C-alpha positions as CSV (number, residue, x, y, z in Angstrom):
1,M,-14.4,13.4,-3.0
2,K,-12.0,16.7,-3.7
3,Q,-8.3,15.3,-4.6
4,L,-5.2,17.6,-5.6
5,L,-3.8,16.0,-8.4
6,Q,-0.4,16.8,-10.3
7,N,-0.2,16.3,-14.4
8,M,3.3,15.4,-15.4
9,K,2.5,15.9,-18.6
10,N,1.6,19.7,-18.5
11,G,2.6,20.8,-15.0
12,K,-0.5,21.9,-13.8
13,A,-1.6,21.0,-10.0
14,I,-5.7,20.6,-10.1
15,V,-7.9,20.2,-8.0
16,E,-10.8,17.3,-8.7
17,E,-13.1,15.2,-8.1
18,V,-12.7,11.6,-7.3
19,P,-14.6,9.2,-6.5
20,V,-14.2,8.3,-2.7
21,P,-11.6,5.4,-2.6
22,A,-13.0,1.6,-1.3
23,P,-10.8,0.3,1.7
24,R,-9.9,-3.8,0.8
25,A,-8.5,-6.1,3.4
26,G,-6.0,-4.6,5.6
27,F,-7.3,-0.7,5.2
28,A,-9.3,1.5,6.3
29,L,-11.1,4.5,4.8
30,V,-10.2,7.7,6.6
31,K,-12.1,10.9,6.8
32,V,-9.0,13.7,6.5
33,A,-9.1,16.8,8.3
34,A,-5.4,17.9,8.1
35,S,-2.3,16.9,5.4
36,L,1.0,18.2,5.4
37,V,2.3,19.8,2.3
38,S,6.3,18.1,2.1
39,A,8.2,21.5,0.8
40,G,10.9,18.9,-0.3
41,T,10.0,16.3,-2.1
42,E,6.4,18.1,-3.6
43,R,8.0,21.0,-4.6
44,M,10.1,18.5,-6.8
45,V,8.1,16.9,-8.3
46,V,5.9,19.9,-8.5
47,E,9.3,21.5,-10.6
48,F,9.7,18.4,-12.9
49,A,6.3,18.8,-13.7
50,E,6.5,22.1,-14.9
51,R,9.6,21.3,-16.9
52,N,9.2,21.2,-20.9
53,L,10.6,17.8,-22.0
54,I,14.3,18.8,-22.6
55,G,14.1,19.5,-18.9
56,K,12.7,16.5,-17.7
57,A,15.2,14.6,-19.7
58,R,17.7,16.4,-18.7
59,S,17.0,15.9,-14.8
60,R,16.4,12.2,-15.7
61,P,18.9,11.1,-17.8
62,D,18.3,7.4,-16.5
63,L,14.3,7.7,-17.6
64,V,15.8,8.6,-21.0
65,R,17.7,5.7,-21.4
66,Q,14.8,3.1,-21.1
67,V,13.1,5.3,-23.3
68,M,15.6,4.5,-26.0
69,D,15.8,0.5,-25.1
70,K,12.1,0.7,-25.9
71,A,12.4,2.4,-28.9
72,R,15.4,0.0,-30.5
73,R,13.2,-2.5,-29.1
74,E,9.8,-1.7,-30.4
75,G,9.6,1.1,-32.5
76,L,9.6,5.0,-32.5
77,L,5.9,5.4,-32.6
78,P,5.0,3.0,-29.5
79,T,7.2,4.3,-27.6
80,V,6.6,7.9,-27.6
81,Q,3.1,6.4,-27.3
82,A,4.2,4.6,-23.9
83,A,5.9,7.6,-22.5
84,F,3.2,10.5,-23.6
85,N,0.5,7.9,-21.5
86,R,3.0,7.6,-18.5
87,L,3.1,11.5,-18.3
88,D,-0.2,11.8,-18.6
89,Q,-1.3,9.6,-15.4
90,P,-2.4,12.0,-12.8
91,M,-0.1,11.7,-9.5
92,A,-2.0,11.9,-6.0
93,L,0.8,14.0,-4.0
94,G,1.1,13.9,-0.2
95,Y,2.4,10.9,2.2
96,S,1.5,12.5,5.8
97,S,-2.4,13.2,7.0
98,A,-4.4,13.0,10.0
99,G,-8.3,12.3,10.4
100,T,-11.3,10.0,12.0
101,I,-11.9,5.9,10.6
102,V,-15.0,6.1,8.8
103,T,-15.3,2.1,7.4
104,L,-12.8,-0.4,8.1
105,G,-11.6,-3.4,5.3
106,R,-11.3,-7.0,6.7
107,D,-8.9,-7.9,9.3
108,M,-8.5,-4.8,10.7
109,R,-8.4,-6.0,14.2
110,G,-7.2,-3.5,16.5
111,F,-9.2,-0.4,15.2
112,K,-12.4,0.6,14.8
113,V,-15.2,3.6,13.3
114,G,-14.7,7.1,14.9
115,Q,-10.8,6.2,16.1
116,R,-8.7,9.1,15.4
117,V,-5.5,8.5,13.3
118,A,-2.3,9.6,11.7
119,C,-1.6,8.6,8.6
120,A,1.3,7.7,6.5
121,G,2.8,6.7,3.0
122,G,2.7,8.2,0.0
123,G,0.0,6.9,-2.3
124,F,-2.1,6.7,0.8
125,A,-1.6,9.3,2.9
126,V,-2.8,11.9,0.6
127,H,-4.2,15.3,-0.2
128,A,-7.6,14.2,-0.6
129,E,-11.3,14.2,1.5
130,Y,-10.8,10.5,2.1
131,N,-7.8,8.6,2.3
132,V,-7.2,4.5,1.9
133,V,-4.5,3.5,4.0
134,P,-3.3,0.2,5.4
135,R,-3.2,-0.7,9.1
136,N,0.3,-0.4,9.7
137,L,0.8,3.3,8.3
138,L,-2.2,3.9,10.9
139,T,-1.2,5.5,14.2
140,P,-4.0,5.4,16.6
141,L,-4.2,9.5,18.1
142,P,-4.4,10.3,22.2
143,K,-7.3,12.5,22.7
144,N,-4.4,15.7,23.5
145,V,-3.1,15.5,20.2
146,D,-5.4,17.3,17.6
147,F,-5.2,16.6,13.6
148,E,-2.9,19.3,12.6
149,P,0.1,18.1,15.1
150,A,-0.2,14.4,14.2
151,A,-0.4,15.8,9.7
152,F,3.1,16.1,10.7
153,T,3.2,12.5,12.2
154,T,5.7,11.3,8.5
155,L,7.6,14.1,8.6
156,G,8.6,13.4,12.5
157,A,9.1,9.7,11.7
158,I,12.0,10.7,8.9
159,A,14.1,13.2,11.6
160,M,13.2,9.8,14.2
161,H,14.5,7.4,12.1
162,G,17.6,9.6,11.2
163,F,18.5,10.2,14.8
164,R,18.4,6.2,15.9
165,L,20.7,5.8,12.9
166,A,22.8,7.5,15.0
167,E,22.8,5.4,17.4
168,P,22.6,8.6,19.7
169,Q,23.1,8.1,23.9
170,I,22.5,10.4,26.7
171,G,24.4,13.6,27.1
172,E,25.4,13.4,23.3
173,N,26.6,16.5,21.7
174,V,24.2,16.9,18.6
175,A,24.3,18.8,15.5
176,V,21.5,19.7,13.6
177,I,22.2,21.4,10.2
178,G,19.4,22.7,7.9
179,L,16.0,24.3,10.3
180,G,13.3,23.6,8.2
181,L,10.8,21.9,9.1
182,L,12.6,18.0,9.2
183,G,15.3,19.6,11.3
184,L,13.3,21.3,13.9
185,L,11.2,18.5,14.6
186,A,14.7,16.8,15.0
187,I,16.6,19.2,17.0
188,Q,13.5,18.4,19.3
189,I,13.4,14.6,19.0
190,A,17.2,15.1,20.4
191,S,16.6,16.7,22.8
192,A,14.0,15.3,24.3
193,A,16.3,12.3,24.3
194,G,18.6,14.2,26.8
195,C,20.9,14.9,24.1
196,N,23.0,18.3,24.2
197,V,21.8,19.7,21.0
198,M,22.9,23.1,18.3
199,G,21.2,23.9,15.2
200,I,22.8,25.6,12.0
201,D,21.2,27.3,9.1
202,I,21.7,30.1,6.9
203,D,18.1,31.8,7.5
204,P,18.1,34.1,10.4
205,K,14.5,33.3,10.7
206,R,14.9,29.6,11.3
207,V,17.7,30.2,13.6
208,A,15.5,32.6,16.0
209,L,12.9,30.0,15.4
210,A,14.8,27.1,16.8
211,S,16.2,29.2,19.8
212,S,12.3,29.8,20.5
213,L,11.8,25.8,20.5
214,E,14.8,26.4,23.8
215,V,17.6,25.0,21.4
216,E,21.0,26.2,20.7
217,A,21.1,28.1,16.7
218,V,23.7,29.8,14.6
219,R,23.7,31.1,11.4
220,R,26.0,29.0,9.1
221,A,29.0,32.2,9.0
222,R,29.6,31.0,12.7
223,A,29.0,27.4,12.6
224,V,32.7,26.1,12.9
225,D,33.4,28.5,16.1
226,A,30.2,28.3,17.9
227,S,30.6,24.3,17.4
228,Q,34.0,24.6,18.9
229,A,32.6,26.4,22.3
230,F,29.2,24.3,21.8
231,T,31.8,21.0,23.2
232,A,34.4,22.1,24.6
233,N,36.3,21.8,21.3
234,R,36.2,17.9,20.8
235,G,33.5,17.9,18.2
236,F,30.1,16.8,17.6
237,D,29.2,13.1,18.3
238,I,26.4,12.9,16.0
239,V,25.6,15.3,13.1
240,L,22.5,15.4,11.5
241,I,21.9,16.8,7.7
242,C,18.3,18.0,7.6
243,A,19.1,20.5,4.8
244,D,17.7,21.0,1.2
245,T,20.0,21.8,-1.3
246,A,22.0,20.7,-3.9
247,S,25.0,21.7,-2.5
248,N,27.6,19.5,-1.2
249,D,28.2,22.5,1.9
250,P,26.3,20.3,4.3
251,V,28.2,17.0,3.9
252,E,31.7,19.3,4.0
253,L,30.6,21.3,7.2
254,A,29.1,18.2,9.0
255,A,33.1,16.3,8.5
256,V,34.2,19.8,9.9
257,I,32.4,20.2,13.0
258,A,32.1,16.1,14.0
259,R,34.9,14.3,16.6
260,D,37.1,11.7,15.6
261,R,35.0,8.8,14.7
262,A,31.3,10.4,14.6
263,R,28.5,9.4,12.9
264,I,26.9,11.4,10.5
265,V,23.5,10.6,8.9
266,A,21.9,12.7,6.2
267,T,18.1,12.8,5.9
268,G,17.9,15.6,3.3
269,A,18.3,15.8,0.2
270,V,21.9,17.4,-0.5
271,G,24.6,17.0,-2.5
272,L,26.5,13.6,-1.3
273,N,30.3,14.4,-2.5
274,I,32.1,12.7,0.1
275,P,35.4,14.8,0.4
276,R,37.7,11.6,1.5
277,K,40.6,13.7,3.1
278,I,38.8,14.4,6.0
279,Y,36.6,12.0,6.6
280,Y,39.5,9.3,6.4
281,E,41.7,11.6,9.2
282,K,38.3,11.2,11.4
283,E,37.5,8.1,10.5
284,L,33.6,9.2,9.9
285,S,30.4,7.0,9.8
286,F,28.0,8.5,7.0
287,I,24.9,6.7,6.5
288,N,22.1,7.8,4.2
289,S,18.4,7.5,5.9
290,R,15.7,5.7,4.0
291,S,12.6,7.6,4.7
292,Y,10.9,6.5,8.0
293,G,12.2,3.1,9.2
294,P,12.1,-0.5,8.9
295,G,9.4,-1.5,6.5
296,R,9.4,1.4,4.3
297,Y,9.4,0.4,0.5
298,D,8.2,-3.3,1.9
299,T,5.3,-4.1,-0.3
300,S,4.7,-7.3,2.6
301,Y,5.0,-4.7,5.6
302,E,3.1,-2.1,4.2
303,E,0.4,-3.0,1.9
304,E,0.0,-6.3,3.3
305,G,0.6,-5.6,7.7
306,R,2.9,-8.3,8.2
307,D,5.1,-6.1,11.0
308,Y,8.6,-7.3,12.2
309,P,8.9,-8.6,15.7
310,P,9.9,-6.1,18.0
311,G,12.4,-8.4,19.0
312,Y,14.7,-8.4,15.5
313,V,14.0,-4.8,14.4
314,R,12.7,-2.5,17.4
315,W,11.7,0.7,15.7
316,T,9.8,0.0,12.8
317,E,8.4,2.6,10.5
318,G,4.9,2.1,12.2
319,R,6.5,2.3,16.2
320,N,8.6,5.5,14.6
321,F,5.3,7.0,14.1
322,E,3.8,5.8,17.4
323,S,7.1,7.1,19.3
324,V,6.7,10.5,17.4
325,V,2.7,10.9,18.7
326,G,3.8,10.3,21.9
327,L,6.2,13.2,22.2
328,M,3.4,15.5,20.5
329,A,1.3,13.7,23.7
330,N,4.2,14.5,26.4
331,G,4.3,18.2,24.8
332,K,8.3,17.3,23.7
333,L,7.3,18.1,20.1
334,R,5.6,21.4,19.3
335,T,4.5,21.8,15.6
336,A,2.3,25.0,16.6
337,P,5.4,27.4,16.0
338,L,6.1,25.3,12.9
339,V,3.0,26.2,11.2
340,T,3.4,29.4,8.3
341,H,0.1,28.5,5.7
342,R,-3.1,27.1,5.7
343,F,-5.8,26.0,3.1
344,P,-8.7,24.7,2.8
345,I,-8.7,21.7,-0.1
346,E,-10.6,23.9,-2.7
347,E,-7.6,25.8,-2.9
348,A,-4.9,23.8,-2.5
349,T,-3.4,25.1,-5.4
350,K,-1.9,28.4,-3.4
351,A,0.3,26.4,-1.8
352,Y,2.0,24.5,-4.3
353,D,2.1,28.6,-5.6
354,V,3.9,28.9,-2.2
355,I,6.1,26.4,-1.8
356,T,7.9,26.5,-5.2
357,G,8.3,30.8,-4.5
358,K,5.1,31.7,-7.2
359,R,4.2,33.8,-4.4
360,R,6.7,34.8,-2.5
361,E,6.3,35.3,0.6
362,S,8.9,32.8,3.1
363,F,6.9,29.5,4.8
364,L,7.8,26.8,6.6
365,G,4.6,24.3,7.6
366,V,2.2,24.3,5.2
367,L,-1.3,22.6,5.7
368,L,-4.5,21.7,3.9
369,T,-7.7,21.7,5.3
370,Y,-10.7,19.9,5.1
371,D,-14.5,20.7,6.0
372,Q,-15.4,17.9,8.6
373,G,-18.8,19.8,8.1
374,K,-19.4,16.8,5.2
375,S,-22.0,13.9,5.4
376,T,-20.4,10.2,5.6
377,G,-23.4,8.5,4.1
378,Q,-23.0,4.7,3.4
379,A,-22.3,5.6,-0.1
380,V,-18.7,7.7,0.8
381,S,-17.9,5.7,4.2
382,K,-17.8,2.9,1.8
383,G,-16.4,4.1,-1.2
384,G,-17.9,4.1,-4.4
385,E,-19.3,7.4,-4.8
386,R,-19.3,7.7,-8.1
387,V,-18.4,11.0,-10.7
388,E,-20.3,11.3,-14.2
389,F,-19.2,12.7,-17.1
390,K,-22.5,12.9,-19.1
391,A,-25.1,11.3,-19.3
392,I,-26.0,7.3,-20.2
393,H,-28.2,7.3,-23.1
394,A,-30.3,4.3,-25.0
395,S,-28.4,3.2,-27.7
396,P,-28.4,0.0,-30.2
397,S,-24.6,-0.6,-29.4
398,A,-24.6,-4.0,-28.7
399,V,-21.6,-4.0,-26.1
400,K,-22.3,-2.0,-23.1
401,L,-19.2,-1.6,-21.7
402,G,-18.4,-1.2,-18.0
403,V,-14.2,-1.5,-16.7
404,L,-12.7,-3.0,-13.7
405,G,-8.7,-1.5,-13.5
406,A,-8.1,1.5,-14.7
407,G,-4.0,0.9,-14.5
408,L,-1.1,1.4,-16.9
409,Y,-2.2,-1.5,-19.0
410,A,-5.8,-0.2,-19.6
411,N,-4.3,3.4,-20.3
412,A,-1.6,2.6,-22.4
413,T,-2.9,-0.9,-24.5
414,L,-6.7,-2.0,-24.1
415,L,-8.6,1.7,-24.4
416,P,-6.5,3.2,-26.6
417,A,-7.2,0.3,-28.8
418,I,-11.5,0.0,-27.6
419,K,-11.7,3.7,-28.3
420,G,-13.8,4.5,-31.0
421,I,-15.1,0.6,-31.9
422,R,-18.4,0.6,-33.5
423,D,-21.2,-1.2,-31.4
424,M,-19.1,-0.3,-28.2
425,E,-20.6,2.2,-25.8
426,L,-18.4,2.4,-22.7
427,V,-20.3,3.2,-19.8
428,G,-18.4,2.8,-16.8
429,I,-14.8,2.3,-15.4
430,A,-13.8,1.7,-11.6
431,S,-10.4,1.5,-9.5
432,S,-10.5,0.4,-6.1
433,G,-8.2,4.1,-5.7
434,G,-11.4,6.1,-7.7
435,L,-8.1,8.5,-8.9
436,H,-7.6,6.6,-12.1
437,A,-10.9,5.5,-12.7
438,Q,-12.0,9.5,-12.9
439,H,-9.2,9.8,-15.5
440,S,-9.4,7.4,-17.2
441,G,-13.3,7.8,-17.5
442,K,-12.8,11.3,-18.1
443,K,-10.2,10.8,-21.0
444,F,-11.7,7.7,-23.1
445,G,-15.5,9.0,-23.1
446,F,-17.2,6.9,-20.1
447,A,-20.2,8.3,-18.4
448,Y,-18.9,7.8,-14.8
449,A,-16.1,6.3,-12.7
450,T,-16.6,4.6,-9.2
451,S,-14.5,2.8,-7.1
452,S,-16.7,-0.1,-6.9
453,D,-16.7,-3.0,-9.0
454,D,-20.6,-4.0,-7.5
455,E,-22.0,-0.3,-9.3
456,I,-20.3,-2.0,-12.2
457,I,-21.2,-5.4,-12.2
458,N,-24.7,-4.5,-11.2
459,D,-25.5,-1.6,-13.5
460,P,-28.3,-2.8,-15.8
461,N,-26.7,-0.6,-18.4
462,I,-24.2,-2.7,-18.6
463,N,-24.2,-6.1,-20.6
464,T,-20.1,-6.6,-21.3
465,V,-17.3,-6.2,-18.1
466,A,-13.9,-5.9,-18.8
467,I,-11.5,-7.2,-15.6
468,L,-8.3,-6.0,-16.0
469,T,-7.4,-6.1,-12.0
470,R,-4.3,-7.4,-10.4
471,H,-4.5,-11.2,-11.0
472,D,-5.4,-12.9,-7.6
473,T,-9.1,-11.4,-8.1
474,H,-9.5,-12.5,-11.4
475,A,-11.3,-15.1,-10.9
476,D,-14.0,-14.0,-8.5
477,L,-14.5,-11.3,-10.5
478,V,-15.4,-13.2,-13.5
479,V,-17.4,-15.7,-11.9
480,R,-19.8,-12.3,-10.4
481,A,-20.2,-11.1,-13.9
482,L,-21.1,-14.2,-15.1
483,K,-23.5,-14.4,-12.3
484,A,-25.1,-11.3,-13.1
485,G,-25.8,-11.9,-16.5
486,K,-22.8,-10.3,-18.3
487,N,-20.2,-11.2,-21.2
488,V,-16.9,-11.1,-19.8
489,F,-13.5,-10.1,-21.1
490,V,-10.6,-10.8,-18.4
491,E,-6.8,-9.6,-19.3
492,K,-4.7,-13.0,-18.5
493,P,-4.5,-15.1,-16.5
494,L,-7.7,-16.5,-16.5
495,A,-6.9,-17.7,-12.6
496,I,-3.8,-18.3,-11.1
497,T,-4.7,-21.4,-9.1
498,S,-6.8,-24.6,-9.6
499,D,-9.5,-24.0,-7.2
500,Q,-10.1,-20.9,-8.7
501,L,-9.8,-22.3,-12.3
502,S,-12.6,-25.1,-11.6
503,V,-14.9,-22.1,-9.9
504,I,-14.7,-20.8,-13.1
505,S,-15.4,-23.7,-15.1
506,R,-18.6,-24.4,-13.2
507,Q,-20.4,-21.1,-13.7
508,L,-19.3,-21.3,-17.5
509,L,-21.8,-24.6,-17.8
510,K,-24.1,-22.8,-15.8
511,T,-23.8,-19.5,-17.9
512,D,-24.8,-20.6,-21.4
513,H,-25.8,-17.1,-22.7
514,C,-22.8,-15.1,-21.8
515,L,-19.4,-15.2,-23.5
516,L,-16.0,-15.5,-21.7
517,L,-13.0,-13.9,-23.0
518,T,-9.1,-14.2,-22.1
519,G,-6.7,-11.7,-23.6
520,F,-4.8,-14.2,-25.1
521,N,-4.2,-11.1,-28.1
522,R,-1.3,-12.3,-29.6
523,R,-3.3,-15.0,-31.8
524,F,-5.0,-12.1,-33.0
525,A,-2.2,-10.2,-34.5
526,P,-2.3,-9.6,-38.7
527,L,1.1,-11.2,-38.7
528,A,0.1,-14.0,-36.2
529,Q,-3.4,-14.6,-38.9
530,Q,-0.8,-14.7,-41.7
531,L,1.7,-17.0,-40.5
532,S,-2.1,-19.2,-39.3
533,D,-3.4,-18.8,-43.0
534,F,0.5,-20.2,-44.1
535,I,0.6,-22.9,-41.8
536,S,-3.1,-24.3,-42.2
537,P,-3.0,-25.9,-45.6
538,L,-0.5,-28.7,-44.6
539,A,-3.9,-30.6,-43.4
540,F,-5.4,-33.7,-44.8
541,R,-8.3,-35.6,-44.7
542,R,-9.0,-39.2,-42.5
543,G,-10.8,-42.1,-43.7
544,D,-14.2,-40.8,-41.5
545,G,-14.4,-37.8,-43.1
546,G,-12.0,-35.7,-40.0
547,E,-9.3,-33.9,-40.3
548,V,-5.6,-34.0,-39.5
549,H,-3.2,-31.4,-39.6
550,E,0.4,-32.2,-40.6
551,P,2.5,-32.0,-36.9
552,M,4.8,-28.8,-36.4
553,H,7.5,-27.6,-33.8
554,V,7.3,-24.6,-33.2
555,H,9.6,-22.3,-30.9
556,Y,9.0,-19.2,-29.1
557,R,11.6,-17.4,-27.4
558,V,10.6,-14.7,-25.1
559,N,13.1,-12.4,-23.9
560,A,10.9,-11.5,-20.8
561,G,13.3,-8.9,-19.1
562,Y,13.9,-9.0,-15.1
563,I,11.7,-8.0,-13.1
564,P,12.5,-7.2,-8.9
565,L,11.1,-10.0,-6.5
566,N,9.5,-7.3,-4.7
567,H,7.1,-6.3,-7.7
568,W,3.7,-8.3,-7.7
569,T,4.0,-9.8,-10.2
570,Q,6.3,-12.0,-8.7
571,D,4.4,-13.0,-5.4
572,P,2.6,-16.1,-6.4
573,A,-0.5,-15.2,-4.6
574,V,-1.3,-11.9,-6.1
575,G,0.2,-12.0,-9.3
576,G,0.9,-16.1,-9.8
577,G,4.1,-16.2,-11.0
578,R,5.6,-14.7,-14.5
579,I,4.8,-18.1,-15.9
580,I,1.3,-18.4,-14.8
581,G,1.5,-14.5,-14.9
582,E,2.7,-14.0,-18.5
583,G,4.0,-17.3,-20.3
584,C,0.6,-18.2,-20.7
585,H,0.3,-16.3,-23.6
586,F,3.0,-18.0,-25.4
587,I,1.6,-21.6,-24.6
588,D,-2.0,-19.9,-25.9
589,F,-0.3,-18.6,-29.1
590,I,1.1,-22.3,-30.2
591,T,-2.4,-23.6,-29.1
592,F,-3.8,-21.6,-31.6
593,L,-1.2,-22.4,-34.6
594,V,-1.9,-26.2,-33.5
595,G,-5.4,-25.6,-33.3
596,A,-5.6,-27.6,-29.0
597,A,-4.2,-27.3,-25.7
598,P,-1.3,-28.9,-24.7
599,I,-1.7,-32.3,-23.1
600,G,1.2,-32.6,-21.4
601,V,4.5,-30.4,-20.4
602,I,8.1,-31.0,-19.1
603,A,9.9,-27.8,-17.5
604,H,13.2,-26.6,-16.4
605,A,14.1,-23.7,-14.8
606,L,18.0,-21.9,-14.2
607,P,19.1,-21.4,-10.6
608,D,17.2,-18.6,-9.2
609,N,20.2,-17.7,-7.1
610,G,18.6,-15.2,-5.1
611,K,17.4,-12.6,-8.1
612,Y,14.9,-14.8,-9.9
613,R,11.6,-16.4,-9.1
614,E,11.5,-19.5,-11.2
615,D,11.5,-16.6,-14.6
616,N,14.3,-18.6,-16.4
617,V,12.2,-21.5,-17.8
618,S,12.1,-23.6,-20.9
619,M,8.9,-25.5,-21.2
620,T,8.2,-28.6,-23.8
621,F,5.0,-29.0,-24.6
622,T,3.3,-31.8,-26.2
623,F,-0.5,-31.8,-28.2
624,P,-2.7,-34.4,-29.2
625,D,-1.3,-34.3,-32.8
626,G,2.2,-34.9,-31.7
627,S,3.4,-31.4,-32.3
628,I,5.8,-29.8,-30.0
629,G,6.0,-26.5,-28.8
630,V,9.1,-25.1,-26.9
631,V,8.7,-22.0,-24.9
632,D,12.0,-20.1,-23.3
633,Y,10.9,-17.1,-21.5
634,L,14.0,-15.5,-20.0
635,A,14.1,-13.0,-17.6
636,N,18.5,-12.8,-17.9
637,G,18.8,-11.2,-20.8
638,D,19.3,-7.6,-22.3
639,K,15.9,-5.3,-22.3
640,S,16.9,-3.6,-25.3
641,F,16.9,-6.8,-27.9
642,P,13.4,-7.5,-29.5
643,K,11.3,-9.2,-27.0
644,E,9.8,-12.3,-28.9
645,H,11.0,-14.2,-31.7
646,V,9.0,-17.3,-33.0
647,E,10.0,-20.1,-35.3
648,V,7.2,-22.7,-36.8
649,F,8.6,-25.8,-39.0
650,C,6.1,-28.0,-40.6
651,G,5.4,-30.0,-43.7
652,G,8.7,-28.0,-45.4
653,R,7.7,-25.0,-44.8
654,I,9.3,-22.8,-42.3
655,A,7.9,-19.2,-40.9
656,I,9.3,-16.7,-38.8
657,L,7.6,-14.1,-36.7
658,D,10.1,-11.5,-35.2
659,D,8.5,-9.3,-32.3
660,F,5.2,-9.0,-34.6
661,R,6.8,-6.8,-36.6
662,R,8.7,-9.1,-39.8
663,L,6.9,-12.1,-40.7
664,E,9.1,-14.5,-43.0
665,M,7.6,-17.4,-44.9
666,I,9.5,-19.3,-46.9
667,E,8.6,-22.8,-49.2
668,N,10.4,-25.0,-51.8
669,G,13.4,-22.5,-51.5
670,E,11.4,-19.2,-51.9
671,K,11.0,-16.4,-49.4
672,R,8.4,-14.0,-48.6
673,E,8.6,-11.2,-46.2
674,V,6.0,-9.0,-44.2
675,R,6.8,-6.1,-42.0
676,R,4.2,-3.4,-40.3
677,A,4.6,-1.4,-37.5
678,Q,3.9,-3.8,-34.2
679,D,0.2,-4.9,-33.8
680,K,0.2,-7.8,-31.4
681,G,-3.5,-7.8,-31.9
682,W,-5.7,-6.3,-28.9
683,K,-7.4,-4.0,-31.3
684,N,-8.3,-7.3,-33.4
685,E,-9.1,-9.1,-30.5
686,M,-12.0,-6.8,-28.9
687,L,-13.6,-6.7,-32.2
688,A,-13.7,-9.8,-32.5
689,F,-15.5,-10.2,-29.4
690,V,-17.8,-7.4,-30.1
691,K,-18.8,-9.2,-33.1
692,A,-19.7,-12.6,-31.4
693,I,-21.7,-11.2,-28.8
694,R,-23.8,-8.9,-31.3
695,D,-24.0,-12.1,-33.7
696,G,-24.6,-14.8,-30.7
697,G,-21.5,-16.6,-32.3
698,T,-19.4,-18.8,-30.4
699,P,-16.4,-17.3,-28.4
700,P,-13.2,-16.2,-30.4
701,I,-11.4,-18.2,-28.3
702,P,-13.2,-22.0,-27.9
703,Y,-13.7,-22.5,-23.8
704,E,-11.5,-25.9,-24.0
705,Q,-8.5,-23.4,-25.0
706,L,-8.6,-20.7,-22.7
707,I,-9.1,-23.6,-19.8
708,G,-6.7,-25.8,-21.2
709,V,-4.0,-23.5,-21.8
710,T,-4.3,-22.0,-18.4
711,K,-3.9,-26.0,-17.2
712,A,-0.7,-26.2,-18.6
713,S,0.7,-22.9,-17.3
714,F,-0.5,-24.3,-14.1
715,A,1.5,-27.9,-15.3
716,A,4.4,-26.3,-16.4
717,V,5.1,-24.5,-12.7
718,E,4.3,-28.0,-11.0
719,S,6.9,-29.7,-13.9
720,I,9.7,-27.2,-12.5
721,H,8.8,-28.2,-8.5
722,E,8.7,-31.5,-9.3
723,S,11.6,-32.4,-12.2
724,K,9.5,-34.9,-14.0
725,A,6.6,-34.0,-17.2
726,I,3.4,-33.6,-15.9
727,D,-0.1,-34.5,-17.5
728,V,-1.9,-31.7,-18.3
């Protein structure tokens, strides 16, 4: 399918061929008929992308601070690489479209194939021939609402939410400052609600357009005098600021034309320097409106489909969408007079030339249109239509790799590490949305990209699958890939529940010809190997010929950094929580040094106090040889401080590993120090996996350790909940 993309690194907008996305549970695949270009939001994104690095830095000092903190923590080169990788990711633009449902994921009661819908949401209702949209961001269309007006629904909901925040009453006087698309929708909504409405703008053409919609409108120069006449010198009860300008003038004007104790709501992007004197003297209420309404930015509402009860939240974003469509159906919200440009998706970049001023012509509503005659065969309607970059050649490579997941970890860490590894051929890569697979596939030299997991798992040209998806999908994909006879690399965690782990364990017993490796990369780091070599000679032979290691004490301190509670990794059902989702890394590292998985754990957590979710934890593990490992996983520190610090005490020796950049080894009063660029072992891990597959050797990490470490992470969480020691 064709999709409009913005490259944030070089500033270029381009229409690319991208795999059709695959709908998951709670989502529908929609064949798009029309989408609306946002002259405000999208223009800002495009203008930011077109700036050079200095310009980008000046406009986003908050991001510069994050980059500087990362550089202090991880070094300059890794930071530069990460920053450029972020900028290199394509951005899908658009958030308001309309079309026809062609496929439904599971749990989509109330919707049906062939239904006409309005679609909303950044990342969902994008400028593409097909959109995958969650249920709460879909609105059914009445027969008398065509696709083009329906494409305005999301923008209409922004205007609707701003109007509702003002708590209007019938007969109140409402001023709308700024008569762009948002303002012209707002004046119609306010008028339909029984309010007396006056529009204000600096552009006489927009004033005239508002007047043609049967609403009184004036130019900015006449605003104060006209307001007095319009309100009989009382001032406006409500002022809606819909302008798009860095100027503070709209905020100042709103105060002048408002009555005492009036409500002022800003829905546009304007200067927000509130002049205290007049706002104080009139005791004005000011609200900065947040997008479409309650539910916005709440993943449980937008992506998981959990609605808010109408008795508690009457007007969610979804119900605002319904209200906007209802006004269109009743002829009270007209969009046809607002449309100035239409471009087919193939010429979508011209739309950006218009809204950024490269084409010097006036504009208002800019629509992208899509060919409705294109076939929606089974492959397209279910997702999985693949994009090919090169032919698949028969080669002697030991590893013919297919990758599931093309997110930040894949692009910034694993794929750069494996690129160029001998004996590895990059065959296919998949992501549910298709876009990131397309970008990564072309960038790293895969033969094709797809949105279908099944296509990768069942491809006879692939013998090894790398699973880099969200944590809740790992176990199922591991089992499916093993059943298909593939070797499997799965990024940590191996599983997030005991039941998932049991299914994997049973499958491993049935699949002795395939190798499984979990992404516990730190044990493969060069400095980790040196640390192990320094400690490992501290062993002696038992009388029966067995080997006994000197017990060790290992302390692993992790300055993990704060992650908001609404991040997917914090959701126990999706990410498993931070101990299971990331803490397993550090349990594994101690397991690697000791040579066996833990047999017991006791863990304690600091109070969450509504800010954390069991991510300030001290865990003490015991091991079969009597060794003790302590993991202090902390989210309450300063991110500018180095993340990881390990201290090992064993048999008269001490080793200190500082953030995988410095290793200090102390013995007999002598100290040796090794420094190197930070390397956490990703490439060495994959080299070990390739070697094991090629040579038919044992797994790079023994399965009893893979499974034992995962069990230990579960036991640590259980220990926190039960406030007692837990046997693993």
